[in-house]
C-alpha beads as a LAMMPS data file, in Angstrom:
LAMMPS data file: protein, C-alpha beads

180 atoms
179 bonds

1 atom types
1 bond types

-500.0 500.0 xlo xhi
-500.0 500.0 ylo yhi
-500.0 500.0 zlo zhi

Masses

1 110.0

Atoms # bond

1 1 1 7.660 -4.862 -16.137
2 1 1 5.232 -3.847 -13.386
3 1 1 7.153 -0.620 -12.642
4 1 1 6.950 0.029 -16.688
5 1 1 3.264 -0.394 -16.498
6 1 1 2.788 1.674 -13.454
7 1 1 4.769 4.598 -15.268
8 1 1 2.669 4.399 -18.367
9 1 1 -0.579 4.202 -16.087
10 1 1 0.618 7.267 -14.211
11 1 1 1.499 9.150 -17.633
12 1 1 -1.867 8.383 -18.713
13 1 1 -3.534 9.655 -15.726
14 1 1 -1.672 12.841 -15.788
15 1 1 -2.498 13.232 -19.312
16 1 1 -6.200 12.908 -18.398
17 1 1 -6.923 9.855 -20.408
18 1 1 -10.591 9.261 -19.680
19 1 1 -11.281 5.768 -17.994
20 1 1 -15.145 6.170 -17.764
21 1 1 -16.412 3.778 -15.728
22 1 1 -13.132 2.120 -14.730
23 1 1 -10.347 2.261 -12.282
24 1 1 -6.739 1.314 -12.629
25 1 1 -5.024 -0.707 -9.630
26 1 1 -1.572 -1.714 -8.793
27 1 1 -1.874 -5.394 -7.881
28 1 1 0.481 -7.274 -5.294
29 1 1 0.698 -10.819 -3.693
30 1 1 0.430 -10.955 -0.130
31 1 1 0.224 -14.636 1.346
32 1 1 -2.000 -16.586 -1.068
33 1 1 -4.061 -13.481 -2.168
34 1 1 -3.818 -10.835 -4.587
35 1 1 -4.574 -7.235 -3.461
36 1 1 -5.018 -4.031 -5.460
37 1 1 -4.605 -0.413 -4.629
38 1 1 -6.253 2.157 -6.840
39 1 1 -3.481 3.790 -8.609
40 1 1 -4.554 7.417 -7.781
41 1 1 -2.815 6.412 -4.170
42 1 1 0.542 5.050 -6.035
43 1 1 3.555 7.251 -6.147
44 1 1 6.130 4.957 -6.945
45 1 1 7.404 1.305 -6.536
46 1 1 10.903 0.478 -4.997
47 1 1 12.792 -2.452 -3.909
48 1 1 13.422 -2.999 -0.159
49 1 1 15.619 -0.592 1.557
50 1 1 17.459 -0.290 4.836
51 1 1 14.876 0.460 7.460
52 1 1 15.304 2.312 10.649
53 1 1 13.298 0.934 13.396
54 1 1 10.815 3.014 15.479
55 1 1 10.567 2.050 19.180
56 1 1 6.959 1.657 20.930
57 1 1 4.639 1.486 17.633
58 1 1 2.634 -1.310 16.346
59 1 1 4.478 -4.271 15.196
60 1 1 3.065 -3.846 11.560
61 1 1 5.178 -0.489 11.245
62 1 1 8.382 -1.649 10.488
63 1 1 10.190 1.905 10.679
64 1 1 11.295 4.379 8.455
65 1 1 13.313 4.697 5.115
66 1 1 14.949 7.428 3.483
67 1 1 13.655 8.382 0.077
68 1 1 15.526 10.841 -1.708
69 1 1 16.167 13.019 1.413
70 1 1 12.531 12.488 2.587
71 1 1 11.814 10.180 5.751
72 1 1 9.000 7.825 4.654
73 1 1 7.342 5.543 7.264
74 1 1 6.730 1.930 6.002
75 1 1 4.351 -0.802 7.154
76 1 1 4.415 -4.636 6.259
77 1 1 1.229 -5.306 4.749
78 1 1 1.397 -9.180 5.728
79 1 1 1.775 -8.174 9.311
80 1 1 -1.193 -5.605 9.219
81 1 1 -3.280 -8.404 7.907
82 1 1 -2.473 -10.753 10.659
83 1 1 -0.761 -13.040 8.375
84 1 1 2.645 -15.069 8.795
85 1 1 5.630 -12.711 8.705
86 1 1 7.882 -13.392 5.548
87 1 1 11.473 -12.826 5.044
88 1 1 12.419 -10.020 2.765
89 1 1 14.196 -10.890 -0.501
90 1 1 15.116 -9.464 -4.090
91 1 1 11.334 -9.548 -4.984
92 1 1 10.150 -7.854 -1.920
93 1 1 9.070 -4.215 -2.923
94 1 1 7.782 -1.081 -1.144
95 1 1 4.777 0.559 -2.810
96 1 1 4.926 4.356 -1.957
97 1 1 1.617 5.679 -1.636
98 1 1 0.149 9.004 -0.543
99 1 1 -2.770 8.499 2.202
100 1 1 -4.216 11.014 4.417
101 1 1 -1.744 13.467 3.079
102 1 1 1.175 11.459 4.296
103 1 1 3.648 9.355 2.319
104 1 1 3.766 5.951 3.226
105 1 1 5.721 2.708 2.049
106 1 1 3.798 -0.538 1.920
107 1 1 6.084 -3.342 2.007
108 1 1 4.739 -6.360 -0.251
109 1 1 5.891 -9.720 -1.292
110 1 1 5.801 -8.929 -4.934
111 1 1 4.300 -6.883 -7.594
112 1 1 1.715 -8.372 -9.638
113 1 1 0.580 -6.105 -12.222
114 1 1 -1.414 -2.890 -13.088
115 1 1 -4.968 -3.606 -14.149
116 1 1 -7.897 -2.303 -15.194
117 1 1 -11.313 -3.065 -13.645
118 1 1 -14.880 -1.757 -14.654
119 1 1 -17.007 -0.312 -12.150
120 1 1 -19.529 -3.368 -12.944
121 1 1 -16.896 -5.818 -12.214
122 1 1 -16.281 -4.385 -8.600
123 1 1 -18.542 -5.884 -5.908
124 1 1 -18.677 -5.021 -2.012
125 1 1 -17.034 -7.446 0.261
126 1 1 -19.171 -10.227 1.931
127 1 1 -20.521 -9.608 5.479
128 1 1 -18.748 -11.689 8.069
129 1 1 -20.963 -14.134 10.009
130 1 1 -22.074 -11.466 12.631
131 1 1 -23.811 -9.571 9.964
132 1 1 -22.282 -6.255 10.930
133 1 1 -18.577 -6.605 10.356
134 1 1 -17.294 -6.389 7.169
135 1 1 -13.440 -6.574 6.345
136 1 1 -11.911 -3.422 7.485
137 1 1 -9.336 -3.075 4.829
138 1 1 -10.880 -4.480 1.729
139 1 1 -13.522 -2.047 -0.021
140 1 1 -14.412 -4.155 -2.964
141 1 1 -13.822 -7.452 -5.031
142 1 1 -12.492 -6.849 -8.275
143 1 1 -13.506 -9.795 -10.825
144 1 1 -11.064 -10.275 -13.599
145 1 1 -11.920 -13.275 -15.539
146 1 1 -11.855 -16.314 -13.179
147 1 1 -9.707 -14.673 -10.519
148 1 1 -10.610 -12.075 -8.041
149 1 1 -8.469 -9.134 -6.473
150 1 1 -9.024 -7.945 -3.024
151 1 1 -9.356 -4.198 -3.562
152 1 1 -7.930 -2.327 -0.695
153 1 1 -8.799 1.164 1.102
154 1 1 -5.174 2.347 2.016
155 1 1 -6.611 4.919 4.098
156 1 1 -7.623 2.091 6.536
157 1 1 -4.316 0.287 6.829
158 1 1 -2.808 2.813 8.747
159 1 1 -4.611 4.351 12.105
160 1 1 -4.496 7.938 12.894
161 1 1 -2.950 7.505 16.402
162 1 1 -0.233 5.559 14.353
163 1 1 0.364 8.454 12.212
164 1 1 0.708 10.798 15.041
165 1 1 3.286 8.105 16.511
166 1 1 5.275 8.087 13.167
167 1 1 5.036 12.038 12.991
168 1 1 6.886 12.188 16.486
169 1 1 9.392 9.836 15.302
170 1 1 10.245 11.454 12.063
171 1 1 10.418 14.888 13.883
172 1 1 12.884 13.257 16.404
173 1 1 15.057 11.885 13.784
174 1 1 15.285 15.123 11.771
175 1 1 16.215 16.978 14.993
176 1 1 18.729 14.280 15.696
177 1 1 20.052 14.914 12.009
178 1 1 20.219 18.669 12.222
179 1 1 22.249 18.348 15.675
180 1 1 24.942 16.245 13.901

Bonds

1 1 1 2
2 1 2 3
3 1 3 4
4 1 4 5
5 1 5 6
6 1 6 7
7 1 7 8
8 1 8 9
9 1 9 10
10 1 10 11
11 1 11 12
12 1 12 13
13 1 13 14
14 1 14 15
15 1 15 16
16 1 16 17
17 1 17 18
18 1 18 19
19 1 19 20
20 1 20 21
21 1 21 22
22 1 22 23
23 1 23 24
24 1 24 25
25 1 25 26
26 1 26 27
27 1 27 28
28 1 28 29
29 1 29 30
30 1 30 31
31 1 31 32
32 1 32 33
33 1 33 34
34 1 34 35
35 1 35 36
36 1 36 37
37 1 37 38
38 1 38 39
39 1 39 40
40 1 40 41
41 1 41 42
42 1 42 43
43 1 43 44
44 1 44 45
45 1 45 46
46 1 46 47
47 1 47 48
48 1 48 49
49 1 49 50
50 1 50 51
51 1 51 52
52 1 52 53
53 1 53 54
54 1 54 55
55 1 55 56
56 1 56 57
57 1 57 58
58 1 58 59
59 1 59 60
60 1 60 61
61 1 61 62
62 1 62 63
63 1 63 64
64 1 64 65
65 1 65 66
66 1 66 67
67 1 67 68
68 1 68 69
69 1 69 70
70 1 70 71
71 1 71 72
72 1 72 73
73 1 73 74
74 1 74 75
75 1 75 76
76 1 76 77
77 1 77 78
78 1 78 79
79 1 79 80
80 1 80 81
81 1 81 82
82 1 82 83
83 1 83 84
84 1 84 85
85 1 85 86
86 1 86 87
87 1 87 88
88 1 88 89
89 1 89 90
90 1 90 91
91 1 91 92
92 1 92 93
93 1 93 94
94 1 94 95
95 1 95 96
96 1 96 97
97 1 97 98
98 1 98 99
99 1 99 100
100 1 100 101
101 1 101 102
102 1 102 103
103 1 103 104
104 1 104 105
105 1 105 106
106 1 106 107
107 1 107 108
108 1 108 109
109 1 109 110
110 1 110 111
111 1 111 112
112 1 112 113
113 1 113 114
114 1 114 115
115 1 115 116
116 1 116 117
117 1 117 118
118 1 118 119
119 1 119 120
120 1 120 121
121 1 121 122
122 1 122 123
123 1 123 124
124 1 124 125
125 1 125 126
126 1 126 127
127 1 127 128
128 1 128 129
129 1 129 130
130 1 130 131
131 1 131 132
132 1 132 133
133 1 133 134
134 1 134 135
135 1 135 136
136 1 136 137
137 1 137 138
138 1 138 139
139 1 139 140
140 1 140 141
141 1 141 142
142 1 142 143
143 1 143 144
144 1 144 145
145 1 145 146
146 1 146 147
147 1 147 148
148 1 148 149
149 1 149 150
150 1 150 151
151 1 151 152
152 1 152 153
153 1 153 154
154 1 154 155
155 1 155 156
156 1 156 157
157 1 157 158
158 1 158 159
159 1 159 160
160 1 160 161
161 1 161 162
162 1 162 163
163 1 163 164
164 1 164 165
165 1 165 166
166 1 166 167
167 1 167 168
168 1 168 169
169 1 169 170
170 1 170 171
171 1 171 172
172 1 172 173
173 1 173 174
174 1 174 175
175 1 175 176
176 1 176 177
177 1 177 178
178 1 178 179
179 1 179 180
């Protein structure tokens, strides 16, 4: 169902359907919370795939998958958010996003829906007790009726130095494949 809504939303975006003062988000569940990523970053959704581990990278970087011949790094959103790890199952999905000119897979527990949120219903996240620190991944809170979606900035989910380590691992993997 969410995949069909994603396809419809992506088609509308390609056709230039105006969303004056509104944004569309792919929402998913991680732990007890619901998060949203703006649809402009989302390429596709897929089920969990076999993952090739990368040595000596951050624990949230689970490894690499082969997406129709393209090597794509995947990160576990729960691990990135310092939440308890979960066992992957048939509801586990990978959201393929384009971040910082790199295609990355985000492993999430389950996809919720594609939602449209008005600009007026998006508020900045509250400042933490120190008065200076804001949640580094959440750029806004999307109000939808009685619920709130934590809106993510996908560019903050992965560090530039991690992208460099991933690029090196992909180059090594492609080099090994060409030697075989």
